[in-house]
PyMOL Python script that loads the backbone (N, CA, C, O; Angstrom):
from pymol import cmd

cmd.read_pdbstr("""\
ATOM      1  N   MET A   1     -15.170  -3.272  -5.138  1.00  0.00           N
ATOM      2  CA  MET A   1     -14.446  -4.422  -4.037  1.00  0.00           C
ATOM      3  C   MET A   1     -13.513  -3.246  -3.232  1.00  0.00           C
ATOM      4  O   MET A   1     -12.928  -2.248  -3.653  1.00  0.00           O
ATOM      5  N   ASN A   2     -13.657  -3.854  -1.835  1.00  0.00           N
ATOM      6  CA  ASN A   2     -13.394  -3.086  -0.657  1.00  0.00           C
ATOM      7  C   ASN A   2     -11.659  -3.728  -0.189  1.00  0.00           C
ATOM      8  O   ASN A   2     -11.361  -4.919  -0.280  1.00  0.00           O
ATOM      9  N   VAL A   3     -10.967  -2.942   0.164  1.00  0.00           N
ATOM     10  CA  VAL A   3      -9.499  -3.472   0.533  1.00  0.00           C
ATOM     11  C   VAL A   3      -9.376  -2.601   1.714  1.00  0.00           C
ATOM     12  O   VAL A   3      -9.503  -1.387   1.876  1.00  0.00           O
ATOM     13  N   GLU A   4      -9.135  -3.436   2.371  1.00  0.00           N
ATOM     14  CA  GLU A   4      -8.159  -2.303   3.964  1.00  0.00           C
ATOM     15  C   GLU A   4      -6.355  -2.249   3.811  1.00  0.00           C
ATOM     16  O   GLU A   4      -5.324  -2.921   3.782  1.00  0.00           O
ATOM     17  N   VAL A   5      -6.821  -1.158   3.759  1.00  0.00           N
ATOM     18  CA  VAL A   5      -4.745  -0.409   4.235  1.00  0.00           C
ATOM     19  C   VAL A   5      -3.862  -0.382   5.054  1.00  0.00           C
ATOM     20  O   VAL A   5      -3.844   0.683   5.672  1.00  0.00           O
ATOM     21  N   LEU A   6      -3.490  -0.730   5.195  1.00  0.00           N
ATOM     22  CA  LEU A   6      -2.591  -0.793   7.002  1.00  0.00           C
ATOM     23  C   LEU A   6      -1.060   0.202   6.779  1.00  0.00           C
ATOM     24  O   LEU A   6      -0.092  -0.061   6.065  1.00  0.00           O
ATOM     25  N   PHE A   7      -1.198   0.903   7.306  1.00  0.00           N
ATOM     26  CA  PHE A   7       0.080   2.054   7.177  1.00  0.00           C
ATOM     27  C   PHE A   7       1.067   1.313   8.376  1.00  0.00           C
ATOM     28  O   PHE A   7       0.776   0.345   9.079  1.00  0.00           O
ATOM     29  N   PHE A   8       2.451   2.183   8.356  1.00  0.00           N
ATOM     30  CA  PHE A   8       3.294   1.570   9.455  1.00  0.00           C
ATOM     31  C   PHE A   8       4.494   2.534   9.093  1.00  0.00           C
ATOM     32  O   PHE A   8       4.764   2.801   7.922  1.00  0.00           O
ATOM     33  N   ALA A   9       5.054   2.936   9.950  1.00  0.00           N
ATOM     34  CA  ALA A   9       6.128   3.504  10.287  1.00  0.00           C
ATOM     35  C   ALA A   9       5.976   5.191   9.261  1.00  0.00           C
ATOM     36  O   ALA A   9       4.955   5.859   9.418  1.00  0.00           O
ATOM     37  N   GLN A  10       6.646   5.487   8.672  1.00  0.00           N
ATOM     38  CA  GLN A  10       6.902   6.908   8.151  1.00  0.00           C
ATOM     39  C   GLN A  10       5.783   7.237   7.452  1.00  0.00           C
ATOM     40  O   GLN A  10       5.423   8.408   7.332  1.00  0.00           O
ATOM     41  N   LEU A  11       4.884   5.821   6.725  1.00  0.00           N
ATOM     42  CA  LEU A  11       3.862   5.934   5.627  1.00  0.00           C
ATOM     43  C   LEU A  11       2.853   6.176   6.559  1.00  0.00           C
ATOM     44  O   LEU A  11       2.034   6.970   6.095  1.00  0.00           O
ATOM     45  N   ARG A  12       2.539   5.739   7.896  1.00  0.00           N
ATOM     46  CA  ARG A  12       1.256   5.824   8.569  1.00  0.00           C
ATOM     47  C   ARG A  12       1.400   7.381   8.591  1.00  0.00           C
ATOM     48  O   ARG A  12       0.439   7.990   8.122  1.00  0.00           O
ATOM     49  N   GLU A  13       2.596   8.228   9.128  1.00  0.00           N
ATOM     50  CA  GLU A  13       3.014   9.544   9.700  1.00  0.00           C
ATOM     51  C   GLU A  13       2.375  10.356   8.788  1.00  0.00           C
ATOM     52  O   GLU A  13       1.651  11.289   9.133  1.00  0.00           O
ATOM     53  N   LEU A  14       2.644   9.997   7.427  1.00  0.00           N
ATOM     54  CA  LEU A  14       1.928  10.956   6.014  1.00  0.00           C
ATOM     55  C   LEU A  14       1.061  10.439   5.839  1.00  0.00           C
ATOM     56  O   LEU A  14       0.780  10.773   4.689  1.00  0.00           O
ATOM     57  N   ALA A  15      -0.390   9.140   6.487  1.00  0.00           N
ATOM     58  CA  ALA A  15      -1.314   9.051   5.750  1.00  0.00           C
ATOM     59  C   ALA A  15      -2.119   9.610   7.121  1.00  0.00           C
ATOM     60  O   ALA A  15      -3.282   9.967   6.937  1.00  0.00           O
ATOM     61  N   GLY A  16      -1.669   9.689   8.233  1.00  0.00           N
ATOM     62  CA  GLY A  16      -1.902  10.363   9.683  1.00  0.00           C
ATOM     63  C   GLY A  16      -3.605   9.249  10.592  1.00  0.00           C
ATOM     64  O   GLY A  16      -4.426   9.575  11.449  1.00  0.00           O
ATOM     65  N   VAL A  17      -3.407   8.053   9.843  1.00  0.00           N
ATOM     66  CA  VAL A  17      -4.069   6.806  10.100  1.00  0.00           C
ATOM     67  C   VAL A  17      -3.613   5.649   9.914  1.00  0.00           C
ATOM     68  O   VAL A  17      -3.076   5.436   8.827  1.00  0.00           O
ATOM     69  N   ARG A  18      -3.695   4.474  10.988  1.00  0.00           N
ATOM     70  CA  ARG A  18      -3.148   3.602  11.063  1.00  0.00           C
ATOM     71  C   ARG A  18      -3.590   2.397   9.957  1.00  0.00           C
ATOM     72  O   ARG A  18      -2.879   1.450   9.618  1.00  0.00           O
ATOM     73  N   GLN A  19      -5.049   2.716   9.461  1.00  0.00           N
ATOM     74  CA  GLN A  19      -5.962   1.606   8.732  1.00  0.00           C
ATOM     75  C   GLN A  19      -6.941   2.483   8.581  1.00  0.00           C
ATOM     76  O   GLN A  19      -7.437   3.317   9.338  1.00  0.00           O
ATOM     77  N   ARG A  20      -7.297   1.927   6.655  1.00  0.00           N
ATOM     78  CA  ARG A  20      -8.423   3.066   6.144  1.00  0.00           C
ATOM     79  C   ARG A  20      -8.758   1.552   5.131  1.00  0.00           C
ATOM     80  O   ARG A  20      -7.929   0.757   4.690  1.00  0.00           O
ATOM     81  N   THR A  21     -10.341   1.535   4.976  1.00  0.00           N
ATOM     82  CA  THR A  21     -10.730   0.914   3.878  1.00  0.00           C
ATOM     83  C   THR A  21     -10.986   1.938   2.700  1.00  0.00           C
ATOM     84  O   THR A  21     -11.093   3.159   2.818  1.00  0.00           O
ATOM     85  N   PHE A  22     -11.057   1.242   1.620  1.00  0.00           N
ATOM     86  CA  PHE A  22     -11.046   1.873   0.050  1.00  0.00           C
ATOM     87  C   PHE A  22     -12.146   1.322  -0.641  1.00  0.00           C
ATOM     88  O   PHE A  22     -12.746   0.376  -0.132  1.00  0.00           O
ATOM     89  N   THR A  23     -12.484   1.769  -1.698  1.00  0.00           N
ATOM     90  CA  THR A  23     -13.235   0.823  -2.627  1.00  0.00           C
ATOM     91  C   THR A  23     -12.763   0.853  -4.188  1.00  0.00           C
ATOM     92  O   THR A  23     -12.478   1.895  -4.778  1.00  0.00           O
ATOM     93  N   LEU A  24     -12.732  -0.143  -4.632  1.00  0.00           N
ATOM     94  CA  LEU A  24     -11.627   0.034  -5.764  1.00  0.00           C
ATOM     95  C   LEU A  24     -12.158  -0.935  -7.023  1.00  0.00           C
ATOM     96  O   LEU A  24     -12.415  -2.128  -6.859  1.00  0.00           O
ATOM     97  N   GLN A  25     -12.304  -0.121  -8.524  1.00  0.00           N
ATOM     98  CA  GLN A  25     -12.692  -1.280  -9.587  1.00  0.00           C
ATOM     99  C   GLN A  25     -12.326  -2.436  -9.130  1.00  0.00           C
ATOM    100  O   GLN A  25     -11.546  -2.783  -8.242  1.00  0.00           O
ATOM    101  N   GLY A  26     -13.315  -3.243 -10.204  1.00  0.00           N
ATOM    102  CA  GLY A  26     -12.917  -4.701  -9.970  1.00  0.00           C
ATOM    103  C   GLY A  26     -11.838  -5.382 -10.353  1.00  0.00           C
ATOM    104  O   GLY A  26     -11.314  -6.414  -9.934  1.00  0.00           O
ATOM    105  N   SER A  27     -11.541  -4.494 -11.386  1.00  0.00           N
ATOM    106  CA  SER A  27     -10.231  -5.137 -11.974  1.00  0.00           C
ATOM    107  C   SER A  27      -9.328  -4.483 -11.879  1.00  0.00           C
ATOM    108  O   SER A  27      -8.690  -4.251 -12.906  1.00  0.00           O
ATOM    109  N   ALA A  28      -8.772  -3.748 -10.253  1.00  0.00           N
ATOM    110  CA  ALA A  28      -7.818  -2.368 -10.672  1.00  0.00           C
ATOM    111  C   ALA A  28      -6.755  -3.368 -10.133  1.00  0.00           C
ATOM    112  O   ALA A  28      -6.875  -4.581  -9.964  1.00  0.00           O
ATOM    113  N   ARG A  29      -5.743  -2.603  -9.918  1.00  0.00           N
ATOM    114  CA  ARG A  29      -4.079  -3.452  -9.896  1.00  0.00           C
ATOM    115  C   ARG A  29      -3.562  -2.453  -8.496  1.00  0.00           C
ATOM    116  O   ARG A  29      -4.063  -1.378  -8.164  1.00  0.00           O
ATOM    117  N   LEU A  30      -2.493  -3.131  -7.870  1.00  0.00           N
ATOM    118  CA  LEU A  30      -2.289  -2.485  -6.577  1.00  0.00           C
ATOM    119  C   LEU A  30      -1.538  -0.667  -7.221  1.00  0.00           C
ATOM    120  O   LEU A  30      -1.470   0.348  -6.527  1.00  0.00           O
ATOM    121  N   ALA A  31      -1.173  -0.783  -8.422  1.00  0.00           N
ATOM    122  CA  ALA A  31      -0.981   0.700  -8.703  1.00  0.00           C
ATOM    123  C   ALA A  31      -1.903   1.699  -8.915  1.00  0.00           C
ATOM    124  O   ALA A  31      -1.745   2.915  -8.798  1.00  0.00           O
ATOM    125  N   ASP A  32      -3.082   0.948  -9.302  1.00  0.00           N
ATOM    126  CA  ASP A  32      -4.178   2.065  -8.927  1.00  0.00           C
ATOM    127  C   ASP A  32      -4.742   2.178  -7.384  1.00  0.00           C
ATOM    128  O   ASP A  32      -5.076   3.243  -6.865  1.00  0.00           O
ATOM    129  N   LEU A  33      -4.768   1.468  -7.032  1.00  0.00           N
ATOM    130  CA  LEU A  33      -5.064   1.685  -5.242  1.00  0.00           C
ATOM    131  C   LEU A  33      -3.828   2.756  -5.118  1.00  0.00           C
ATOM    132  O   LEU A  33      -3.975   3.643  -4.278  1.00  0.00           O
ATOM    133  N   LEU A  34      -2.495   2.739  -5.973  1.00  0.00           N
ATOM    134  CA  LEU A  34      -1.478   3.889  -5.047  1.00  0.00           C
ATOM    135  C   LEU A  34      -1.885   5.570  -5.645  1.00  0.00           C
ATOM    136  O   LEU A  34      -1.790   6.676  -5.114  1.00  0.00           O
ATOM    137  N   ASP A  35      -2.427   5.048  -7.165  1.00  0.00           N
ATOM    138  CA  ASP A  35      -2.891   6.259  -7.130  1.00  0.00           C
ATOM    139  C   ASP A  35      -4.068   6.939  -6.420  1.00  0.00           C
ATOM    140  O   ASP A  35      -4.232   8.154  -6.530  1.00  0.00           O
ATOM    141  N   ILE A  36      -4.805   6.247  -5.767  1.00  0.00           N
ATOM    142  CA  ILE A  36      -5.978   6.860  -5.145  1.00  0.00           C
ATOM    143  C   ILE A  36      -4.938   6.987  -3.168  1.00  0.00           C
ATOM    144  O   ILE A  36      -5.237   7.563  -2.122  1.00  0.00           O
ATOM    145  N   LEU A  37      -4.062   6.346  -3.473  1.00  0.00           N
ATOM    146  CA  LEU A  37      -3.588   6.671  -2.033  1.00  0.00           C
ATOM    147  C   LEU A  37      -2.736   8.254  -2.486  1.00  0.00           C
ATOM    148  O   LEU A  37      -2.942   9.323  -1.911  1.00  0.00           O
ATOM    149  N   ASP A  38      -2.315   8.164  -2.991  1.00  0.00           N
ATOM    150  CA  ASP A  38      -1.355   9.327  -3.472  1.00  0.00           C
ATOM    151  C   ASP A  38      -2.080  10.325  -3.559  1.00  0.00           C
ATOM    152  O   ASP A  38      -1.536  11.304  -3.047  1.00  0.00           O
ATOM    153  N   ALA A  39      -3.768  10.675  -4.273  1.00  0.00           N
ATOM    154  CA  ALA A  39      -4.223  11.681  -4.294  1.00  0.00           C
ATOM    155  C   ALA A  39      -5.013  11.612  -3.385  1.00  0.00           C
ATOM    156  O   ALA A  39      -6.008  12.305  -3.598  1.00  0.00           O
ATOM    157  N   GLU A  40      -5.029  10.806  -1.970  1.00  0.00           N
ATOM    158  CA  GLU A  40      -5.983  11.381  -0.761  1.00  0.00           C
ATOM    159  C   GLU A  40      -4.711  12.063   0.334  1.00  0.00           C
ATOM    160  O   GLU A  40      -4.869  12.976   1.145  1.00  0.00           O
ATOM    161  N   TYR A  41      -3.345  11.226   0.018  1.00  0.00           N
ATOM    162  CA  TYR A  41      -2.121  11.721   0.716  1.00  0.00           C
ATOM    163  C   TYR A  41      -1.230  12.152   0.214  1.00  0.00           C
ATOM    164  O   TYR A  41      -0.246  11.413   0.228  1.00  0.00           O
ATOM    165  N   PRO A  42      -1.034  13.783  -0.616  1.00  0.00           N
ATOM    166  CA  PRO A  42      -0.221  13.781  -1.226  1.00  0.00           C
ATOM    167  C   PRO A  42       1.282  13.338  -1.096  1.00  0.00           C
ATOM    168  O   PRO A  42       1.736  13.117   0.027  1.00  0.00           O
ATOM    169  N   GLY A  43       2.016  13.212  -2.149  1.00  0.00           N
ATOM    170  CA  GLY A  43       3.512  12.701  -1.495  1.00  0.00           C
ATOM    171  C   GLY A  43       3.347  11.059  -1.534  1.00  0.00           C
ATOM    172  O   GLY A  43       4.325  10.391  -1.868  1.00  0.00           O
ATOM    173  N   PHE A  44       2.198  10.461  -1.217  1.00  0.00           N
ATOM    174  CA  PHE A  44       2.357   9.264  -0.781  1.00  0.00           C
ATOM    175  C   PHE A  44       3.002   8.173  -1.361  1.00  0.00           C
ATOM    176  O   PHE A  44       3.593   7.267  -0.774  1.00  0.00           O
ATOM    177  N   ARG A  45       2.768   8.403  -3.122  1.00  0.00           N
ATOM    178  CA  ARG A  45       3.531   7.951  -4.053  1.00  0.00           C
ATOM    179  C   ARG A  45       5.002   7.609  -3.884  1.00  0.00           C
ATOM    180  O   ARG A  45       5.600   6.548  -3.706  1.00  0.00           O
ATOM    181  N   ARG A  46       5.418   9.021  -4.015  1.00  0.00           N
ATOM    182  CA  ARG A  46       6.834   9.644  -3.996  1.00  0.00           C
ATOM    183  C   ARG A  46       7.804   8.810  -2.522  1.00  0.00           C
ATOM    184  O   ARG A  46       8.949   8.359  -2.542  1.00  0.00           O
ATOM    185  N   ALA A  47       6.950   8.851  -1.534  1.00  0.00           N
ATOM    186  CA  ALA A  47       7.539   8.139  -0.139  1.00  0.00           C
ATOM    187  C   ALA A  47       7.435   6.254  -0.392  1.00  0.00           C
ATOM    188  O   ALA A  47       8.084   5.343   0.121  1.00  0.00           O
ATOM    189  N   VAL A  48       6.640   6.253  -1.116  1.00  0.00           N
ATOM    190  CA  VAL A  48       6.350   4.489  -1.175  1.00  0.00           C
ATOM    191  C   VAL A  48       7.573   3.998  -1.908  1.00  0.00           C
ATOM    192  O   VAL A  48       8.270   3.084  -1.471  1.00  0.00           O
ATOM    193  N   GLU A  49       7.881   4.825  -3.374  1.00  0.00           N
ATOM    194  CA  GLU A  49       8.655   4.550  -4.214  1.00  0.00           C
ATOM    195  C   GLU A  49      10.235   4.759  -3.600  1.00  0.00           C
ATOM    196  O   GLU A  49      11.102   3.911  -3.813  1.00  0.00           O
ATOM    197  N   SER A  50      10.485   5.946  -2.844  1.00  0.00           N
ATOM    198  CA  SER A  50      11.761   5.943  -2.107  1.00  0.00           C
ATOM    199  C   SER A  50      11.885   5.197  -1.038  1.00  0.00           C
ATOM    200  O   SER A  50      12.736   5.643  -0.269  1.00  0.00           O
ATOM    201  N   LEU A  51      11.313   4.127  -0.646  1.00  0.00           N
ATOM    202  CA  LEU A  51      11.836   3.140   0.214  1.00  0.00           C
ATOM    203  C   LEU A  51      12.217   1.866  -0.027  1.00  0.00           C
ATOM    204  O   LEU A  51      11.461   0.902  -0.149  1.00  0.00           O
ATOM    205  N   ASP A  52      13.462   1.870  -0.099  1.00  0.00           N
ATOM    206  CA  ASP A  52      14.598   0.977  -0.171  1.00  0.00           C
ATOM    207  C   ASP A  52      14.091  -0.451   0.318  1.00  0.00           C
ATOM    208  O   ASP A  52      13.790  -0.506   1.511  1.00  0.00           O
ATOM    209  N   GLY A  53      13.972  -1.469  -0.339  1.00  0.00           N
ATOM    210  CA  GLY A  53      13.422  -2.916   0.815  1.00  0.00           C
ATOM    211  C   GLY A  53      11.864  -2.930   0.830  1.00  0.00           C
ATOM    212  O   GLY A  53      11.285  -3.936   1.240  1.00  0.00           O
ATOM    213  N   LEU A  54      11.124  -1.775   0.369  1.00  0.00           N
ATOM    214  CA  LEU A  54       9.571  -1.904   0.408  1.00  0.00           C
ATOM    215  C   LEU A  54       8.818  -3.345   0.579  1.00  0.00           C
ATOM    216  O   LEU A  54       8.114  -3.612  -0.394  1.00  0.00           O
ATOM    217  N   ARG A  55       8.819  -4.211   1.489  1.00  0.00           N
ATOM    218  CA  ARG A  55       7.633  -5.170   0.868  1.00  0.00           C
ATOM    219  C   ARG A  55       5.946  -4.572   1.166  1.00  0.00           C
ATOM    220  O   ARG A  55       5.849  -3.679   2.008  1.00  0.00           O
ATOM    221  N   VAL A  56       4.951  -4.952   0.638  1.00  0.00           N
ATOM    222  CA  VAL A  56       4.122  -5.343   0.300  1.00  0.00           C
ATOM    223  C   VAL A  56       3.222  -6.398   0.468  1.00  0.00           C
ATOM    224  O   VAL A  56       3.522  -7.255  -0.364  1.00  0.00           O
ATOM    225  N   LEU A  57       2.044  -6.839   1.292  1.00  0.00           N
ATOM    226  CA  LEU A  57       1.771  -7.609   1.475  1.00  0.00           C
ATOM    227  C   LEU A  57      -0.019  -7.640   0.984  1.00  0.00           C
ATOM    228  O   LEU A  57      -0.909  -7.314   1.769  1.00  0.00           O
ATOM    229  N   ILE A  58      -0.262  -8.074  -0.378  1.00  0.00           N
ATOM    230  CA  ILE A  58      -1.704  -8.418  -0.676  1.00  0.00           C
ATOM    231  C   ILE A  58      -2.340  -9.737  -0.179  1.00  0.00           C
ATOM    232  O   ILE A  58      -1.744 -10.813  -0.221  1.00  0.00           O
ATOM    233  N   GLY A  59      -3.729  -9.558   0.346  1.00  0.00           N
ATOM    234  CA  GLY A  59      -4.196 -10.541   0.961  1.00  0.00           C
ATOM    235  C   GLY A  59      -3.340 -11.672   1.823  1.00  0.00           C
ATOM    236  O   GLY A  59      -3.421 -11.462   3.034  1.00  0.00           O
ATOM    237  N   GLU A  60      -2.687 -12.611   1.530  1.00  0.00           N
ATOM    238  CA  GLU A  60      -1.356 -13.896   2.230  1.00  0.00           C
ATOM    239  C   GLU A  60      -0.569 -13.793   1.451  1.00  0.00           C
ATOM    240  O   GLU A  60       0.017 -14.874   1.491  1.00  0.00           O
ATOM    241  N   ARG A  61       0.102 -12.907   0.359  1.00  0.00           N
ATOM    242  CA  ARG A  61       0.819 -13.022  -0.620  1.00  0.00           C
ATOM    243  C   ARG A  61       1.637 -11.401   0.062  1.00  0.00           C
ATOM    244  O   ARG A  61       1.133 -10.444   0.650  1.00  0.00           O
ATOM    245  N   GLU A  62       3.472 -11.775  -0.477  1.00  0.00           N
ATOM    246  CA  GLU A  62       4.438 -10.865  -0.182  1.00  0.00           C
ATOM    247  C   GLU A  62       4.803 -10.403  -1.307  1.00  0.00           C
ATOM    248  O   GLU A  62       4.855 -11.328  -2.117  1.00  0.00           O
ATOM    249  N   TYR A  63       5.205  -8.993  -1.955  1.00  0.00           N
ATOM    250  CA  TYR A  63       5.914  -8.864  -3.016  1.00  0.00           C
ATOM    251  C   TYR A  63       6.859  -7.757  -2.790  1.00  0.00           C
ATOM    252  O   TYR A  63       6.294  -6.840  -2.195  1.00  0.00           O
ATOM    253  N   GLY A  64       8.047  -7.524  -3.041  1.00  0.00           N
ATOM    254  CA  GLY A  64       8.742  -6.316  -3.185  1.00  0.00           C
ATOM    255  C   GLY A  64       7.615  -5.399  -4.460  1.00  0.00           C
ATOM    256  O   GLY A  64       6.871  -5.802  -5.353  1.00  0.00           O
ATOM    257  N   LEU A  65       7.981  -4.078  -3.962  1.00  0.00           N
ATOM    258  CA  LEU A  65       7.180  -3.200  -5.191  1.00  0.00           C
ATOM    259  C   LEU A  65       6.461  -3.516  -6.690  1.00  0.00           C
ATOM    260  O   LEU A  65       5.311  -3.853  -6.973  1.00  0.00           O
ATOM    261  N   GLU A  66       7.650  -3.257  -7.520  1.00  0.00           N
ATOM    262  CA  GLU A  66       7.554  -3.514  -8.651  1.00  0.00           C
ATOM    263  C   GLU A  66       6.553  -4.552  -8.902  1.00  0.00           C
ATOM    264  O   GLU A  66       5.373  -4.311  -9.160  1.00  0.00           O
ATOM    265  N   GLU A  67       6.974  -5.494  -8.833  1.00  0.00           N
ATOM    266  CA  GLU A  67       5.729  -7.063  -8.896  1.00  0.00           C
ATOM    267  C   GLU A  67       4.604  -6.970  -8.048  1.00  0.00           C
ATOM    268  O   GLU A  67       3.698  -7.801  -8.117  1.00  0.00           O
ATOM    269  N   ALA A  68       4.575  -5.446  -6.763  1.00  0.00           N
ATOM    270  CA  ALA A  68       2.935  -5.707  -6.579  1.00  0.00           C
ATOM    271  C   ALA A  68       2.235  -4.607  -7.100  1.00  0.00           C
ATOM    272  O   ALA A  68       1.064  -4.332  -6.837  1.00  0.00           O
ATOM    273  N   LEU A  69       3.103  -3.886  -7.966  1.00  0.00           N
ATOM    274  CA  LEU A  69       2.022  -2.955  -8.974  1.00  0.00           C
ATOM    275  C   LEU A  69       1.104  -3.678  -9.833  1.00  0.00           C
ATOM    276  O   LEU A  69      -0.063  -3.300  -9.930  1.00  0.00           O
ATOM    277  N   GLU A  70       1.531  -4.669 -10.453  1.00  0.00           N
ATOM    278  CA  GLU A  70       0.906  -5.170 -10.919  1.00  0.00           C
ATOM    279  C   GLU A  70      -0.261  -6.029 -10.822  1.00  0.00           C
ATOM    280  O   GLU A  70      -1.161  -6.132 -11.656  1.00  0.00           O
ATOM    281  N   ALA A  71      -0.121  -6.769  -9.461  1.00  0.00           N
ATOM    282  CA  ALA A  71      -0.972  -7.437  -8.114  1.00  0.00           C
ATOM    283  C   ALA A  71      -2.264  -7.204  -8.264  1.00  0.00           C
ATOM    284  O   ALA A  71      -2.338  -6.241  -9.027  1.00  0.00           O
ATOM    285  N   ALA A  72      -3.599  -7.640  -7.880  1.00  0.00           N
ATOM    286  CA  ALA A  72      -4.801  -7.310  -8.567  1.00  0.00           C
ATOM    287  C   ALA A  72      -5.580  -8.225  -6.972  1.00  0.00           C
ATOM    288  O   ALA A  72      -5.936  -9.392  -6.808  1.00  0.00           O
ATOM    289  N   PRO A  73      -5.583  -6.898  -5.968  1.00  0.00           N
ATOM    290  CA  PRO A  73      -6.018  -6.784  -4.964  1.00  0.00           C
ATOM    291  C   PRO A  73      -7.621  -7.732  -4.974  1.00  0.00           C
ATOM    292  O   PRO A  73      -8.274  -7.456  -5.980  1.00  0.00           O
ATOM    293  N   ALA A  74      -8.332  -8.790  -4.012  1.00  0.00           N
ATOM    294  CA  ALA A  74      -9.520  -9.633  -4.035  1.00  0.00           C
ATOM    295  C   ALA A  74     -10.120  -8.481  -3.261  1.00  0.00           C
ATOM    296  O   ALA A  74      -9.593  -7.718  -2.451  1.00  0.00           O
ATOM    297  N   ASP A  75     -11.365  -8.552  -3.721  1.00  0.00           N
ATOM    298  CA  ASP A  75     -12.650  -8.172  -2.084  1.00  0.00           C
ATOM    299  C   ASP A  75     -12.196  -8.876  -0.660  1.00  0.00           C
ATOM    300  O   ASP A  75     -11.931 -10.038  -0.351  1.00  0.00           O
ATOM    301  N   GLY A  76     -12.232  -7.615   0.069  1.00  0.00           N
ATOM    302  CA  GLY A  76     -11.706  -8.045   1.206  1.00  0.00           C
ATOM    303  C   GLY A  76     -10.363  -8.244   1.980  1.00  0.00           C
ATOM    304  O   GLY A  76     -10.005  -8.392   3.148  1.00  0.00           O
ATOM    305  N   ASP A  77      -9.779  -8.170   0.683  1.00  0.00           N
ATOM    306  CA  ASP A  77      -7.745  -8.174   0.951  1.00  0.00           C
ATOM    307  C   ASP A  77      -7.883  -7.214   1.994  1.00  0.00           C
ATOM    308  O   ASP A  77      -8.832  -6.459   2.203  1.00  0.00           O
ATOM    309  N   THR A  78      -6.534  -7.372   2.788  1.00  0.00           N
ATOM    310  CA  THR A  78      -5.908  -6.545   3.518  1.00  0.00           C
ATOM    311  C   THR A  78      -4.741  -6.081   2.860  1.00  0.00           C
ATOM    312  O   THR A  78      -3.899  -6.953   2.644  1.00  0.00           O
ATOM    313  N   VAL A  79      -4.414  -4.658   2.400  1.00  0.00           N
ATOM    314  CA  VAL A  79      -3.018  -3.836   1.526  1.00  0.00           C
ATOM    315  C   VAL A  79      -2.072  -3.731   2.872  1.00  0.00           C
ATOM    316  O   VAL A  79      -2.654  -3.276   3.857  1.00  0.00           O
ATOM    317  N   VAL A  80      -0.659  -4.101   3.044  1.00  0.00           N
ATOM    318  CA  VAL A  80      -0.230  -3.235   3.879  1.00  0.00           C
ATOM    319  C   VAL A  80       1.399  -3.259   3.534  1.00  0.00           C
ATOM    320  O   VAL A  80       2.086  -4.152   3.039  1.00  0.00           O
ATOM    321  N   PHE A  81       1.623  -2.378   3.837  1.00  0.00           N
ATOM    322  CA  PHE A  81       2.938  -1.404   3.407  1.00  0.00           C
ATOM    323  C   PHE A  81       3.910  -1.581   4.427  1.00  0.00           C
ATOM    324  O   PHE A  81       3.755  -1.013   5.508  1.00  0.00           O
ATOM    325  N   LEU A  82       4.965  -2.358   4.192  1.00  0.00           N
ATOM    326  CA  LEU A  82       6.039  -3.036   5.415  1.00  0.00           C
ATOM    327  C   LEU A  82       7.061  -2.222   4.875  1.00  0.00           C
ATOM    328  O   LEU A  82       7.340  -2.460   3.700  1.00  0.00           O
ATOM    329  N   PRO A  83       8.019  -0.844   5.741  1.00  0.00           N
ATOM    330  CA  PRO A  83       8.706   0.195   5.351  1.00  0.00           C
ATOM    331  C   PRO A  83      10.282  -1.140   5.871  1.00  0.00           C
ATOM    332  O   PRO A  83      10.050  -2.103   6.602  1.00  0.00           O
ATOM    333  N   PRO A  84      11.355  -0.925   5.443  1.00  0.00           N
ATOM    334  CA  PRO A  84      12.169  -1.789   5.931  1.00  0.00           C
ATOM    335  C   PRO A  84      12.276  -0.811   7.794  1.00  0.00           C
ATOM    336  O   PRO A  84      12.057   0.308   8.258  1.00  0.00           O
ATOM    337  N   ILE A  85      12.862  -2.493   8.359  1.00  0.00           N
ATOM    338  CA  ILE A  85      12.771  -1.781   9.556  1.00  0.00           C
ATOM    339  C   ILE A  85      14.589  -1.569  10.041  1.00  0.00           C
ATOM    340  O   ILE A  85      15.306  -2.442   9.551  1.00  0.00           O
ATOM    341  N   ALA A  86      15.062  -0.889  10.613  1.00  0.00           N
ATOM    342  CA  ALA A  86      16.143  -0.468  10.813  1.00  0.00           C
ATOM    343  C   ALA A  86      16.641  -0.556  12.623  1.00  0.00           C
ATOM    344  O   ALA A  86      15.840  -0.489  13.555  1.00  0.00           O
ATOM    345  N   GLY A  87      17.876  -0.689  12.731  1.00  0.00           N
ATOM    346  CA  GLY A  87      17.752  -0.508  14.440  1.00  0.00           C
ATOM    347  C   GLY A  87      18.384  -1.435  14.520  1.00  0.00           C
ATOM    348  O   GLY A  87      18.963  -1.897  13.537  1.00  0.00           O
ATOM    349  N   GLY A  88      18.447  -1.934  15.633  1.00  0.00           N
ATOM    350  CA  GLY A  88      19.485  -2.906  16.434  1.00  0.00           C
ATOM    351  C   GLY A  88      18.931  -3.341  17.974  1.00  0.00           C
ATOM    352  O   GLY A  88      19.614  -4.073  18.691  1.00  0.00           O
TER     353      GLY A  88
END
""", "prot")
cmd.dss("prot")
cmd.show_as("cartoon", "prot")
cmd.util.cbc("prot")
cmd.orient("prot")
């Protein structure tokens, strides 16, 4: 199955791209995708886990990181890592 991943803020800087498509096994969870992202972009998992308030969108559902790790994206889903926004 294919999922498109969108990167924002410091995660985009780490990945060096705004979006990219990844192929996953049919039973993959977000935790599996995070392993792939960390192998492709060393330090990605650490960066994601260090972001307090990170939201993850999978398809049209929004999750906190802990619950997102067990979620299973569907073929064609978009996965978005949304770091918290600061400023005024």
